[in-house]
N, C-alpha and C positions, 0 to 999 in steps of 0.2 A: 505494501500499500504506500503511495505517495504522499506526501506532505510537503506542501508548497508556499513559497510565500507572494501572495497576489498583490500586496501592494506595502508599500512604507509609507509615512507622514513625517513633518517636523513641524517644528514652530519654534523658533529664534527670536527671544526680547528684541527690539530696534534699538536699545540702550547698549552700551559697552562702556567696559573701562579699560584703559589703554596700560601699555607697560610702562609710559612715565607715571599714570597717578599711582599704579601699585606699587613702583620705585620710592615714588614721595612718601604714601604711608607706610610702607616698610621699612625706610631708611637703608634702602637698597641700592646700589650702582644699577642705571640703566641696563648696561648691558649683560649682569647676572641675571635680571627678569628675562630677557630677550634672547639669548644666547645661550645659559645653562636650564635656564627655566622653561624654556620655550614659548613664553607667550608676547606676543605683540598686541593682541588686545583679546578679550572675553566678553561674551554676553554678559549684560547685566539687567537685572530683573527691574521692570517699571513698578509704576502704582498697582496695575491690572494683573500683574504676571503672577498670578498664585499658583502654586504646585497642581492642583486637580485642572484649573482652567486652563492652564497651557496643555496638559494631556489631552484636556479634549478639544481645543485647537488642531491639534498634531491630527487626533483620532479622525476628525471631520475631514482632514486633508487627504488621508489614506482611505477615508470609505468612496471623498467624490474620484481618488486615482482609480480606485478598483469597479466604479459605477457598480457598486452593489446597494441594495435595500439596507437597512440598517436593520430593519425587525429580520433578515435573514444572518444575523450574526447572533450564535448560538450563547456563546461564553466570554464576557469582560475579564480580563486580568490586568488590574491595575498594579503597574510594574513601577510607579510613582515613588518618590520618597515619603518615609513616615513623618517629615517635615513638611508639613501641609497647611490649609486653611482653619482646619481644627482639628484638636488631638481627640483620639478615641473615635476615629470616625472613618467608615468604611467607604475611601475617595470612590471605589469602583464602581458602588452602587449608584452614585452622584454622576458620573460620566457614563454609565450605561442610561441613564435618566435625558440626560441632556443631547447624546446623540440619536436618541430614538431609538434604542436597542430592546425592544420592551418584550420582546419574547426570548430575551438571555438572563442567564444568570450569572453576577458577580462575584469576586472577592479580590482582595489586595494581599500580593505577597513581595518579600523585600529579601535581597541577599546585598545590599548595598549598591556599588557600582558594577557588581555580577548581575544584576538582577534580571534583565533582558536576556541574558543567555540562559540563566537557570530556567526565566517563562518559556523561553524556545523549547525546550527540553520536555518541561511540562505541560504546556499546549500540545506539543505533540504525543505525549502519552496519552491525553485526553482523547485527541482526535485520534489515535489508533485502537483505544480499547473502548469506547461509549459511541456507539451505535446512531445517538442521537446527536451529536456533536458533528457537525459539518464544516464550521468556519468558528474560529478565535480570534480575537481583537485584544494585542497587547498596547496598552497605551498610559500616558503618567508624565509627569513633568518632575523638574529638579530643580530647585535652588538653594542648595546647601551652601553657597558661597555667603549666606546670610551667618554661617556660624564661625566665619573667618575672622580673626583679629590679627591685623597687618603687624601688629606691634609685639606680636606672640612669634619668637626665631624657633620654637619647637614645632612649630606647624607650618613652618616656610612649605615643604615640599606640598602642602595644600591650597597653596595661594591660587594655583591655577583653576580653582573651583566656578564655576559659571552658573548659567541657568538657562532651561529651556524644556521642551516636550519634545515627545516621541512616542509613535505608535507603528505598529506592525501588523498585517493581518494574514492570519494562517489557515488555511484551507486544505479539506482532505481530497486526495485523487488529483492536485492540481499537478500537471507535470510542466511547472515554472518555478524558475527558484528554488529549487527542491532542497529540503532542509534533511543532511545527513545526522551524522552522529555529535554526542558533544562529549568534553570532559569538563570535567570540574574536579578542582582541589579545594578542600578548606582545612586553616590550621588553627585550631583554637588557643594554641599558646600564643595568639598576639589581640586574643579576643577584649581584652580593657587596655590595650597600649594606646588604642585611640579612641575617646569617648568624650562624652559633653559631661564633664563631672557632676552637675547639677540640674534639678528639673524632673529626676524619677524618682523613687520610692526611696533609695537610700540616704539620697538631699533634695527632700523637696523644693521646690523654687520659693524662695522669699525677696523681701525688698534688699537685704543686706546679701544674698549670694548673684543677684540678677547680674552684676557684672561679670561671672564667671559661667554664664550661659554661652558659653562659646565651645568650638572644638579643641581638645588639648590634647597633648601628647603625655603620658604618665610616667614614660623612660625612655627618653629618646635616644639616650647612648645605645643603652640594651635594645631598643628595637632594632636601630639602624644595624648595629653588630648581627642582628639574630635575623634580621630581614635582607640583608646583603647577602647570606649565604644560601638564602632559600628562593626571592625571588623571580629573579632572572631564570633560575632553573625550573621553577613552576612554569613560568611564562611560556617556555619551550616546550615542557612537558606534555601540558594539557592540546598544545597546538599538533604535536607529534601524535598525541592519542587520539585525537578528533580524526585526523587525518588516517590514521592508521585502523580505526574502528569503521572509517567510511570507504574505505578501499582504494585509498590513495597516500603519497610519500609526497616529501617535502618537496621536490623537484616538480611536482604535477601543480603546485600553486601560483594564481595568475596577481591575485589581491591578498591584502589581508588588511582589515577594516578593524585598526585598534585602537586604545583610548589612548587620550592624551598625557602626558608622562613627560620627562624630563629627556630633551633631546637625545642625549648620550644613551639613553635605556633604549628608546626607540629605535635607534641605529643598530644598537646593540643584538635586539631580539632579528630585525630584519638580516643581518649581516650572519649571524648563528643558523638561519633557515633558508641563507645561500639567495637571498632578495635581494632587490636594488628601492634605494628610494624611489621610485616611478611606481613600486608596486605596493605601494599604500600612499595614504595622504597624511602628514603632520600636522595637527588640527591647532598650530599656532595663532590663526585668526578666529579662533573660538573657545580655547582653553578646555577645561574638562566637565563636559556635561551628565556627567555621572553616567548611568547605565544606558543613554542613549548617545556617547559617542558613535557607536558601530552602526546605528541607523544615519548618524549624520555620516559617516565615512563611507558608507554606502552610496547614498542621496549624491552627495559630492564627486565621488567615481564615477557614478553613472554620466551624471552632467559634463563630465571632463572626457566621456570614452574612454575610460580608463578599464570597463568591463564590457566583453566580447560573450556571443553564445557558447556554452559548454565551460566558461571558466572557472576552474576550484577557487573559492573565497574563503578565507578562515575569518570570522569573527571573532576576537579577543579581547576578554577583560579581565580587569582585577579589581578586589575593593577591598576595604579594610574590615577587619575583623580573623583572620584574613582569606580572602577566596580568589582562587581563579579560574577561569573558564574559556572555553571555547568549542566555536560551533564550526563546522564545515558545512558550505551549500554549494548548490552548483548553481551558476549563473543562466539564466534564460531559458528557453522551452529546449525541453527533452522529448 
């Protein structure tokens, strides 16, 4: 049974933050922001760019591109962030209502910036095992840039966090942009290294603690040492496992839709896979839009003519916690 990507959708705020603004806020040289962090500018949420709202916009664009009736969607999986319009709120149900998917059922899921990859795996399983499910919409928004304190050097590696929304429609029996196998690694030894220290049950939010309601790193030196030993290895491992399980090898890959990270890491992954800079797009004009980087990269690659019929494409993600994931797809009609 084939599962294919019918369409994708993207929403990007019209406002941006430039590399110069980041450098000034953080007290860093401009060349560090642009050349090491790899940020020329990044999307920044405007007054109406709420998390679920951006997902709704992206979903509408995916539906329009697919030329389908929203009532033909069977399941809506919200893949946006937990930081959204309201706490303790199922955003997927709101999204379902706003797009007119009245016959669907909806739920939220999260694996930080690995959510889209995880949701593709889950949606594929639903489509394969439930006869009543033929079309699944993945959609959501991201604005975790709200949690960045540019004066905190411990969170410097997250200064690329941006804002936007993404969507993807998967369909059973579709021989187009076929979704093959996924590989995911999670490592709980990093589970409390990157956190917002207040606002949960351990330390509820108060007037006194509101200033700490930002992302922080509890053991920056220890995390860096432990992560450097594993991160790049895990990136490569999930890509290779996804390809192997899909019946392909590294030399078969035509394009990698990779999350935004520092330039040296991006280039290292490509080099180790035997790929050139032309076989990916470095998102230095957008920043890191969480789990929607892969959708953004795919859409940019399609616009720029980097994808052709039969190309083997790998989507690659990583998220704090830590999680790494990759999914192989075959682009075009089969």
